[in-house]
C-alpha positions in Angstrom: -84.2 -74.8 161.6 -84.9 -74.3 157.9 -82.9 -71.0 157.8 -79.8 -72.7 159.2 -80.0 -75.3 156.5 -80.3 -72.7 153.7 -77.2 -70.9 155.1 -75.1 -74.1 155.0 -75.9 -75.0 151.4 -73.8 -72.2 149.8 -71.0 -73.1 152.1 -71.1 -76.7 151.0 -71.1 -75.7 147.3 -68.1 -73.4 147.9 -66.2 -76.1 149.7 -66.9 -78.6 146.9 -65.5 -76.1 144.4 -62.1 -75.9 146.1 -59.3 -78.3 144.9 -58.8 -81.1 147.2 -55.5 -81.6 149.0 -55.1 -85.0 147.5 -54.9 -83.5 144.0 -51.7 -81.7 144.8 -48.4 -83.5 144.0 -46.7 -84.9 147.1 -44.0 -82.7 148.6 -40.6 -84.2 149.4 -40.0 -84.7 153.1 -37.3 -82.1 153.5 -39.6 -79.4 152.0 -42.3 -80.3 154.5 -39.9 -79.9 157.3 -38.6 -76.5 155.9 -35.1 -77.8 155.4 -32.6 -77.7 152.6 -31.4 -81.2 151.7 -27.7 -82.1 152.0 -26.6 -78.8 153.5 -25.4 -78.7 157.1 -24.1 -76.0 159.4 -21.4 -76.5 161.9 -22.7 -77.2 165.4 -22.7 -74.2 167.8 -23.1 -73.8 171.5 -23.0 -70.1 172.3 -22.4 -69.2 175.9 -21.6 -66.1 178.0 -18.0 -67.1 178.9 -17.2 -64.1 181.0 -19.4 -61.3 182.5 -17.9 -58.5 184.5 -18.7 -54.9 185.4 -16.9 -51.8 186.5 -18.3 -49.2 188.9 -17.6 -45.5 189.7 -19.3 -42.8 191.7 -22.0 -41.0 189.9 -22.9 -37.3 190.2 -25.0 -37.9 193.2 -22.1 -39.6 195.0 -23.6 -43.1 194.9 -21.7 -45.9 193.2 -23.1 -46.9 189.9 -22.3 -49.5 187.2 -20.1 -47.8 184.6 -19.4 -50.6 182.0 -20.5 -54.2 181.5 -18.0 -56.4 179.7 -19.3 -59.6 178.1 -17.2 -62.4 176.4 -19.2 -64.8 174.3 -17.7 -68.0 173.0 -18.8 -70.9 170.8 -18.1 -74.0 172.9 -18.1 -76.0 169.7 -15.4 -73.8 168.2 -17.1 -73.5 164.8 -14.8 -71.8 162.3 -17.5 -69.9 160.4 -18.3 -66.3 161.4 -21.4 -65.7 163.5 -22.6 -62.4 165.0 -25.2 -63.2 167.7 -27.0 -60.5 169.6 -26.2 -60.0 173.3 -28.9 -58.6 175.6 -27.9 -57.2 179.0 -30.5 -56.4 181.7 -30.3 -55.3 185.4 -32.3 -56.4 188.4 -32.7 -55.5 192.1 -32.1 -59.2 193.0 -31.9 -62.6 191.5 -35.3 -62.9 189.7 -36.2 -59.5 191.2 -37.7 -56.3 189.7 -35.9 -54.8 186.6 -33.7 -51.8 187.2 -32.9 -49.3 184.5 -32.7 -50.1 180.8 -32.0 -53.1 178.6 -28.9 -52.7 176.5 -27.4 -54.9 173.8 -25.4 -55.2 170.7 -24.1 -57.9 168.3 -20.7 -59.5 169.0 -18.8 -60.9 166.0 -17.0 -64.2 166.5 -14.7 -65.6 163.7 -12.6 -68.7 163.3 -13.7 -70.2 166.6 -12.4 -67.2 168.6 -14.5 -65.6 171.4 -16.2 -62.2 170.8 -15.9 -59.3 173.3 -18.5 -56.6 174.0 -18.1 -53.6 176.3 -21.2 -51.6 177.0 -21.0 -48.2 178.6 -24.0 -48.0 180.9 -22.9 -45.0 183.0 -25.7 -42.7 181.7 -28.3 -45.1 183.1 -27.2 -44.6 186.7 -27.7 -48.3 187.6 -26.8 -49.0 191.3 -23.7 -51.1 191.7 -25.7 -53.5 193.9 -27.8 -54.6 190.9 -27.7 -58.1 189.4 -26.4 -58.1 185.8 -27.9 -60.6 183.5 -26.5 -61.2 180.0 -28.1 -63.4 177.4 -26.6 -64.4 174.0 -28.9 -65.0 171.1 -32.1 -64.1 173.1 -34.2 -64.3 169.9 -33.0 -67.8 169.0 -31.6 -66.9 165.6 -28.7 -69.4 165.8 -29.1 -73.2 165.7 -27.3 -74.5 168.8 -26.8 -77.9 170.4 -27.8 -76.5 173.8 -30.2 -73.5 174.1 -30.4 -73.7 177.9 -26.9 -72.2 178.6 -27.2 -68.9 176.9 -27.7 -66.8 180.1 -25.3 -65.7 182.8 -26.1 -63.6 185.8 -23.5 -61.6 187.8 -24.4 -61.4 191.4 -22.6 -58.4 192.9 -22.3 -60.2 196.3 -20.7 -63.4 195.2 -17.5 -64.4 193.3 -18.2 -65.3 189.7 -18.7 -68.9 188.8 -16.2 -70.6 186.4 -17.0 -70.7 182.7 -19.4 -73.5 181.7 -18.2 -76.8 180.3 -18.5 -77.7 176.7 -21.5 -79.8 175.7 -20.4 -80.1 172.0 -20.4 -83.4 170.3 -20.3 -84.2 166.6 -23.7 -82.6 165.9 -24.6 -81.5 162.4 -27.3 -78.9 162.2 -29.8 -78.7 159.4 -29.9 -75.2 157.8 -33.4 -73.8 157.6 -34.7 -72.9 154.1 -34.5 -69.2 153.4 
């Protein structure tokens, strides 16, 4: 018991030598939150507006996905330029095992216009029966009013769904401090 008390005494002396948190000047609220005051960004709602693929026979005679075309739009129609990353992956079924590689690239959108991305995936030999999943801003680098609508899946057995509805309202996004 005595040894444990001896070990705690230097620790207590060291802790007493540290400056207390109450000695520091108070920080403004916006600094604590990591925000820059009085600066706002236009609201954004990035969505995969259209997702399609083309197929062609590969060298083995099977039909494989040749290209994947992705259209990304900002449902809020912000007029500033944004270049989000789009990640495309392939699966055996909805929620099934991955097939082949992940591919992606950035897509530039300016003045509220959609951005288009065409990815040549023919070298990966992905079966045309694969589900194609595209996700815009997978790493959450862009502030959005809705982060739950960034993914779209193309089922090769079903007609595509219509584009999503806009969920934009008069949001104003705080810009994080750099």
